[in-house]
N, C-alpha and C positions, 0 to 999 in steps of 0.2 A: 789742694785741700778744699773741702766743701765749705759753703757759707756757715753752716752749723758748727763746723769744726773750729772756726775763727772765734767763736763765742765762748767765753769763760762763764759758765752758768753756775757751776758748783765750785766753791772756793774754800770749803772747810775740810777738804780731804787731801791736802798737799802733805808730802812726807817731811814736814818741817819739824825740827827738834823743838819741842815745847814742854814747858813745865806744868801747864794747866790745861784743862779742857778748852778746846777751841771755841771762842765766842763768835757766833755768826749772826750778823744783823741783816737788814733788808738788802744791803748792797755789799758791805765789807765783812771780812772775817779777820779775827785777831788771834795771833799765835804768840803767847807770852814765852819769852826765852828764860832759861834758868839763869841764876846769878852768874855762873861761870862764863856762859856765852855772852851775857850782857857786858860783863867786865872785860872780856877778851876783845870784843868789838870796840868798846870805848877806847881801850888802850891802843889797839892795832890800827884803828881808823882815825884816831885823834879827834874823836867827837868832843866838842866843848861842853862836857857834862861832868857832874860829880861822878867819881869812879864807881859808886854803888847804885847808880841810877838804873832801875829796871827798864828793859827795852822789850818791844814787841814788834813782830812782823805783821803789818796790816795789808791784806790782799783784797783788792777791789774785784768785783765781778761785773759782768755785762747784764745782769738781771735788771728788769725794769719793773718797778712797783708803782701802783697808782690805786687810790681808793683802798689802801691797806691790803692789796692783793698783788701777787706776782703774776705777770702776764707772759705768754709765750706766743710764738708764731707758727705758721704752717710749715710743713716739711722738716719738723724736728728742730726748729730754731728756738732755742731756750732763752734767748736774750737778744740784745741789740749790738751788732758789730761796731766796735769803736767807742761804745758808751763809757766803759770803765776807764780806758786810757784818756778820753776827753775830760771826764770828771777830775781825775787826778791831775792832769796838766793844768786845768783851769784853777783848781783850788790851790795848787802849789804856786802858780803865778801870783795869785792874790796874797797868799801868805808871805811870799818873798817881797811883794810890793809894800805890805804893811811893815815888814822889818826894815826895808830901805827908807821908809818914811819915819822911822823911829817910833812906831806905835807900840808893837809888842812882838815877841817871838811866837812860834807855833810849836805844836808837838812833833813836827817832822824833823828827823835827825839826818836821814839819808834816803836817796831814791835810787835803789839798785836796778829797777825795771819800771816801765811805764805803769804797770799794774800794782807795784809794790812800794810801800813806804816803810822805813824803819822809824818807829816813833818811841818817844819816852813816855813813861807812865805819868799820868796827870790825875789830880783829884778834881773831878768835874764840878763846876758850879751847876746847881740843879735847876737851870733856867734855859729854856729855848727862847732866845731874844729875837723877835721878829721886828725888822725895821721896814716901814712902809712910806713910800713917797707919793703913791697914787692910791685912790680908792677903787678897789676892784675885788674880785673874788669873794671870799666869805664876808669880808668887811662890807662890801657893797650890798651883798644880799641882805645882811642884817640892817644896814642903813635904809635900804629900800622898804623894809618892813616897819620902819619907824624907830629903830634903835639909834640913839645918839651918843651913848657912853660906851667907850671901849677901853678896858684896862685902866679905868679911872680918868680917862681923857674924854672931854665932851667935844664932839664935832659940831660945826655950825650947820645951820639949815641951808638948803639950796644947793648942796653938792650934787654933781652929776656923775654918772658912771664913767669910770676910767680917767677922771680929771686929776690933775696934780693937786695934792693936798697943800694947805697953807704952810705947813712945816713937816719935817721928817718926824714920823710917829714911831715910838718904841712901844710895841704891844707884846709884852712877855707872857709866856705860859710855863707851866711846870714841866720839868723833864723827869719822868718817872712819877710814881705815886708817893706823895709826901704825907706823912701822918703827923697829927698833933699840932698843926699850924692853924691858929685861930683865923677864921674867915676864908680858908683855902680848902675846898673839897678834896677828899682823898681819892683822886682820880688822875690819870695821865692827861697831859695837854689841857690843863685848866687855865683859863686866862686869869692873870693876876695883875695887881696894881703896883706902882712904885712904893706905895705905902705898905702893902703886904711885904715887900722885899725889905724895906728899911726897918720894919717892926720885927722881922725874923731873919736878919742877915745871916746868922750862924746856921740856921736851919736850911738855908739855901746854899750853904757851904762857902760863904764869903769869910775870909780870914779876919776882916775888920770892916766896920761900917763905911769907912772912907773908900774902900775898894768898890763900893756901889757907884760912886762918882767916876772912878777910873773905868769901870765896866761900861758906863754910858758914854764916856769920852771915846773909848776904843770902838764902840758901836758906831757912833756918829762919824768919827773921822775915818774909820774903815769903810763905811758906806760911801763917804765922799770920794775916797781914793778910787773905788770901783766905778762909781758913777762918772767921774771925770774921765777916766780912761775909756769907758764904754762910749761916752759922748763923742770922743775923737773918731770912733768907728761908726758913728751915727746910730748907736743903739741906746735904748733907754733902760736904765736900771730902775725897776719898779718896786721890788721888795726882795728881802732875803732873810735868811735865818743865820744867826751867829750863835756859837757855843764857846764857852770859856772853861778854863781849868787852871789849877796851880801846879807848878813844878818847882823843885829846888834847883837853883842855878849852881854854877861851879863854886860859888862862895858859900853855898848852903843856905841861901836866902830864898824864901818863897817868892815866886814871881807869877803874876797873872798872864796867861797866854791865850791865844786863839787856838781852837782845836776843832775836831770833826772836819767839816768842809765849809766853804763859804763862796758865794758868788757863782755857784755852778747852776746849770740848767735844772738840776734836781732840787736845789734848795732855794731857788730864786725865780722871779719872773723877769724876763728881759724882752723888751718890745723893739721891733724894727722901726727906727726913727721916721723914715720917709712915709711909711704906711700910717703911722700915728698922726702925722701932720695932715694926711689926707682923710682923717676921720675913721680909719680902720685899725683894728688890732691884729698884728701879725706876731704870734708868739714865737720866741726864739729859745724856748725852754720846754720842760716837761708838761707845762700847762697845755701845749698844743696836743699832746698825746691824751691828756685827760679829756679835752674837748672832743677829740676823735672818738673816745670810748663812749661818751655821753650820746653822741650821734649814731654810733654803730649798733647799739642795742635798742630793742623796741621799748623797753621799760627802763629809762635812766634812773628812776627812783631807787632801783636796786643798788645803784652805785652811790647814791646820796644818802640813803636812809640807813643809819647804823643798826636799826632793829632788824634789817634784812641781811645781816652779815652772812649767815649760812648760804643764802641764795647767791650772794655776791661771790663768795669763795667758789661755789659750784660753777658759776658763770665763767670765772677766770680759768678754772681747771678744765672745763669741757668745751671751751670755744677758742681754739688756736686762731690768732688774728692773721689777716692777709699779709703776705710778705711785703707788699708795697707800703703798708702802714708801719711795719717794723723798720723798713729801710728809710722811710721818711724821718723817723726818729733818729736813726743813725746819721743821716745827712745834717739834721738840725744840730746835733751835738758836735759833730766833726767841724761843721762850718763855724759855729760860735767859738769853738776852741781855737780855730785858726785865726779868727778875728781878734781874739783876746791875746793869744800868745805869739802870734806871727808864724806859727808852724802848724801844719795839719798833723794831728796825731797818727802814728803808724798803727795799722790794725794787724797784729801778729797773726801769722798763719796757724800757729799752734801755741797759744799763750801759756798753757799749763806746762808744756815741755820747756819753754823758754824760762819761765819762773824757776823751775826746779834747777835748770842749768846755772842760772845766775846765782841763786842762793847756795848752790853747792860750792861756788867759789868763795862764799862767805863762811863756809864750814857749818852750815845750818840745816843740811839735809841728812836725814837718818841713814 
């Protein structure tokens, strides 16, 4: 099999039995099962769910996005070999660790294949919660320009680039465009304060104001779980994004859970510990790919300036990247997955055929 054949770039065209149009995001596609198939799987597999819980098949891809564009490589390489399997393995490892620590469950019900999760339907909290332990990236750029307040938190003077912050910061932003909330612009990814959240708990989909404290507890303790495990591998957990939602448990009670993904090279920054102690930053996440892109093109402003989005999209479409750059990303993802989980993810020779074969055994292929 060719290298290109090992990549699952298109993941919204699988012959999975579904009751709704397939929802395809930057990386994952979601196939909602009809009520009969959901109930059949819950009963036959013994999933610990209420019998009427809606289920979906979530299929990850090997696509790589950065600066809101999808990038591809030369020789027809439409993604990064091993990326999807690595992301799923890492996220599942952390979700399982959270559960074992007694923090909260996740939306994952079953993992029939390295590219596939069976998930339960959740009502998402409309917040992307960013936790930051170090000042870097966009926060550093704003700080260097003189900004000191971030999401209602005032940072002290005298901080230096990439240094550890005095405490873990929660800097939330909106997930989706929220309308009619005082003080919150109607745009995606708008930074918000804790006061914004407490004043408008129901608008952000919290079931009760007390759940805001629980959400912050799950953020901080979840971050600590990941950070402590990564420290054992001499890796530094810099920042990450958490997402939450509600499901009904077997008793029919609403329960706040972790969802989407967490602690992955896509949603986090991870630094190589020995390099950091030597005063250098060695990225163990997608940030390394972003830095490559900024250095690869003559005019990096195209990638950073939102007003130049048409140029940026054309840049991604018309400029296949060198194979060694794509394989460097592959190595980063596979290596960090092995450090975290103890196992190097397998890169399937023909992922689409494997997925169809596995899900056929679940009675989910048309």
